[in-house]
C-alpha positions as CSV (number, residue, x, y, z in Angstrom):
1,M,261.8,314.1,21.9
2,R,260.6,317.1,24.0
3,S,257.1,317.8,24.4
4,L,255.3,320.1,21.9
5,T,255.6,323.4,22.7
6,K,252.0,325.6,23.0
7,R,252.5,327.3,19.8
8,Q,252.5,323.8,18.0
9,K,249.8,322.3,19.9
10,D,247.8,325.3,18.7
11,I,248.4,324.7,14.9
12,A,247.7,321.2,16.1
13,L,244.3,322.2,17.1
14,L,243.8,324.8,14.3
15,V,244.6,321.9,11.6
16,L,242.6,319.2,13.7
17,A,239.5,321.9,13.5
18,V,239.8,322.6,9.8
19,I,239.5,319.3,9.0
20,F,236.5,318.9,11.1
21,F,234.7,321.5,9.8
22,A,235.6,320.1,6.1
23,L,234.3,316.4,6.9
24,L,231.0,318.5,8.6
25,I,230.8,320.6,5.9
26,S,230.8,317.4,3.3
27,Y,228.8,315.2,5.3
28,S,226.0,318.0,5.4
29,W,226.5,318.4,1.8
30,F,225.8,314.7,1.1
31,Q,223.6,313.5,3.7
32,L,221.5,316.5,4.2
33,Y,221.8,319.9,1.2
34,A,221.8,317.6,-2.0
35,P,219.7,314.8,-1.1
36,A,216.9,317.9,-0.2
37,K,217.9,320.0,-3.7
38,E,217.4,316.7,-5.5
39,E,214.0,316.2,-4.0
40,N,213.3,319.8,-4.4
41,T,213.9,319.4,-8.4
42,R,212.0,316.5,-8.6
43,A,208.8,318.4,-7.0
44,V,209.2,321.1,-9.4
45,T,209.5,318.8,-12.2
46,A,206.2,316.7,-11.1
47,L,204.1,320.5,-10.4
48,V,205.5,321.3,-14.4
49,D,204.3,318.1,-15.3
50,Q,200.8,318.5,-13.9
51,R,200.2,322.2,-15.0
52,E,201.2,321.2,-18.7
53,V,198.4,318.1,-17.9
54,L,196.1,321.1,-16.3
55,F,196.6,323.5,-19.2
56,G,196.3,320.7,-21.9
57,L,192.8,319.4,-21.0
58,Q,191.7,323.2,-19.7
59,R,192.2,323.7,-23.8
60,Q,191.0,320.0,-25.1
61,V,187.9,320.1,-22.7
62,A,187.2,323.8,-21.7
63,A,187.5,325.6,-24.7
64,K,183.9,326.4,-25.2
65,P,181.0,325.8,-23.3
66,V,178.8,322.6,-24.2
67,E,175.7,324.1,-25.9
68,Q,174.5,321.5,-28.2
69,S,173.9,317.4,-26.9
70,S,175.5,316.4,-30.0
71,S,179.1,318.6,-29.3
72,S,178.5,316.9,-25.2
73,R,178.7,313.4,-27.0
74,M,181.6,314.2,-28.6
75,M,183.4,315.8,-25.8
76,Q,182.2,313.1,-23.7
77,R,184.2,310.6,-25.5
78,K,187.5,312.5,-23.9
79,V,186.4,313.7,-20.8
80,P,182.9,312.3,-19.7
81,V,180.9,313.5,-16.8
82,L,181.1,309.8,-15.2
83,P,184.4,307.7,-14.8
84,L,182.8,304.9,-16.7
85,E,185.0,302.3,-15.7
86,D,183.0,299.6,-17.4
87,L,183.6,301.5,-20.6
88,L,187.3,301.8,-19.9
89,L,187.7,298.6,-19.2
90,V,186.2,297.5,-22.7
91,Q,189.2,299.8,-24.2
92,L,191.6,298.1,-21.8
93,E,190.5,294.7,-23.4
94,K,191.0,296.0,-26.6
95,A,194.5,297.2,-26.5
96,E,195.1,293.7,-24.7
97,V,194.0,291.5,-27.5
98,K,195.9,293.7,-30.2
99,S,199.3,293.8,-28.4
100,K,198.8,290.1,-27.4
101,A,199.5,291.2,-23.5
102,L,197.7,289.6,-20.4
103,I,195.8,291.7,-18.4
104,N,195.8,290.2,-14.8
105,N,194.2,293.0,-12.7
106,V,192.6,296.2,-13.1
107,N,192.4,298.5,-10.3
108,F,190.6,301.8,-10.1
109,A,190.9,304.8,-7.6
110,Q,188.8,308.3,-8.0
111,D,190.7,311.5,-6.4
112,E,190.3,315.3,-7.2
113,L,193.1,316.2,-9.8
114,G,194.8,318.9,-7.4
115,G,194.4,316.4,-4.4
116,T,192.4,319.6,-2.3
117,S,188.7,320.4,-1.6
118,V,186.6,322.9,-2.5
119,E,184.5,324.2,0.7
120,S,183.1,327.5,0.9
121,S,180.6,329.2,-2.2
122,D,183.1,331.6,-3.4
123,Q,185.4,328.6,-4.4
124,L,182.8,326.2,-5.5
125,D,181.6,329.6,-8.0
126,T,185.4,329.4,-9.0
127,A,185.6,325.7,-9.9
128,T,182.0,325.8,-11.7
129,E,183.9,329.2,-13.7
130,D,187.2,327.4,-14.3
131,P,186.4,323.7,-15.9
132,A,190.1,322.5,-15.0
133,L,189.2,323.1,-11.2
134,A,186.2,321.0,-11.6
135,L,188.1,317.9,-13.0
136,K,188.3,314.8,-11.3
137,Q,190.9,312.1,-11.7
138,L,190.4,308.1,-12.2
139,T,193.5,306.6,-11.8
140,V,193.7,303.0,-13.6
141,E,196.3,300.4,-12.6
142,V,196.7,297.9,-15.0
143,E,198.7,294.8,-13.9
144,L,199.9,293.4,-17.5
145,T,202.0,290.1,-18.1
146,A,204.1,290.5,-21.6
147,A,206.3,288.2,-23.6
148,S,208.1,291.2,-24.7
149,Y,209.0,294.9,-24.6
150,E,207.5,295.6,-27.9
151,E,203.9,294.1,-26.7
152,I,204.0,296.6,-23.8
153,D,204.9,299.4,-26.0
154,R,202.0,298.0,-28.2
155,F,199.3,298.1,-25.2
156,I,200.4,301.8,-23.9
157,R,200.1,302.9,-27.6
158,E,196.7,301.8,-28.2
159,V,195.7,302.6,-24.9
160,E,196.5,306.3,-25.7
161,A,195.4,306.3,-29.0
162,T,191.9,305.7,-27.5
163,E,189.1,309.0,-27.9
164,R,189.3,309.0,-23.5
165,I,192.2,310.9,-22.7
166,F,194.9,308.9,-20.9
167,V,198.0,310.1,-19.2
168,V,200.7,307.4,-18.5
169,Q,201.6,308.0,-14.9
170,S,204.0,305.5,-13.8
171,I,205.3,301.7,-15.1
172,E,206.6,299.6,-12.7
173,L,208.4,296.4,-13.5
174,D,208.3,293.6,-10.6
175,T,211.5,292.1,-12.3
176,P,214.3,293.2,-10.2
177,E,216.7,294.4,-13.4
178,E,219.2,292.2,-12.8
179,V,216.9,289.3,-13.4
180,R,215.6,291.4,-16.2
181,E,218.3,291.5,-18.0
182,A,219.4,287.9,-18.0
183,A,216.2,286.3,-18.6
184,A,214.2,289.2,-20.7
185,E,214.1,286.7,-23.6
186,K,213.1,283.6,-22.1
187,E,210.5,284.6,-19.1
188,P,207.5,286.4,-19.3
189,I,207.5,290.6,-17.6
190,E,205.6,291.5,-15.1
191,L,204.7,295.5,-14.7
192,T,202.1,297.5,-13.4
193,V,201.2,300.6,-15.7
194,T,199.7,303.6,-14.0
195,F,196.9,305.4,-16.2
196,Q,195.3,308.8,-15.2
197,A,191.8,309.6,-17.1
198,F,189.4,312.4,-16.0
199,Y,186.1,313.4,-15.7
200,R,183.8,316.1,-15.0
201,P,181.1,314.8,-12.2
202,D,179.8,318.9,-11.9
203,L,178.1,318.8,-15.1
204,L,175.4,316.3,-13.7
205,E,172.5,317.5,-16.6
206,L,174.8,315.7,-19.4
207,V,174.5,312.6,-17.8
208,P,172.0,311.1,-20.2
209,E,174.0,312.0,-23.0
210,V,177.4,309.7,-21.6
211,P,178.9,307.5,-24.1
212,K,176.8,304.0,-23.6
213,L,178.9,300.6,-23.3
214,D,177.6,298.9,-26.5
215,A,180.2,296.5,-26.8
216,P,180.6,293.0,-24.8
217,M,183.4,291.7,-23.1
218,P,185.5,289.4,-25.7
219,A,183.8,285.7,-25.5
220,G,185.7,283.6,-23.2
221,K,187.3,286.8,-21.1
222,E,187.0,287.6,-17.9
223,D,186.3,290.8,-16.0
224,P,190.4,291.9,-15.1
225,T,189.0,293.3,-11.7
226,T,187.4,290.4,-10.5
227,R,190.3,288.1,-10.6
228,A,192.0,288.6,-7.7
229,G,189.5,288.2,-6.0
230,E,188.4,285.1,-7.5
231,D,191.9,283.9,-6.8
232,E,192.0,284.4,-2.8
């Protein structure tokens, strides 16, 4: 068999080059472009959701300036000027009792809603004029055990039914999906539900009018925030 001619070699090299570039383009698409596009879509969706939360809160909380103490008390039931973690614990306990789920632990974290700081005097004036910029976010992470998905749904609905504005941020099941499906009817379901609540720390003059904690802890119940420390 005679060796390949120069023309045949050139054609073979051209075919190999086309195949190589096709593979390179496919790799770039699936490994680089597609993940980046998906991440960008998720970021845009998260931004849209956050803007909806901001606009919704702005309509509910900042429609009119607070002029009377009575209107302040009513509005502070939705968005108080202090985080009021103790009052949130009582509301979570009530949802726990009604849903028959079990709260194992509760964690609180405070941060600014937009994740940015306001530093200059002009920015401070803008934040004062725009209540949405003055909102602070309180993240409430609830570790929960439930006997069924109905109890989980009831717990979330009871929390959302409270006067304080809550937004469900995430629900994370601690049990792997395959185990979850096989043992859903037998084993308790462990999960972590993360809520977002909001408060307005810039309205210091309204601190005397914050909602009071007038309901004691249910009899025989422990503070969920201290259970983890006691177990250690």
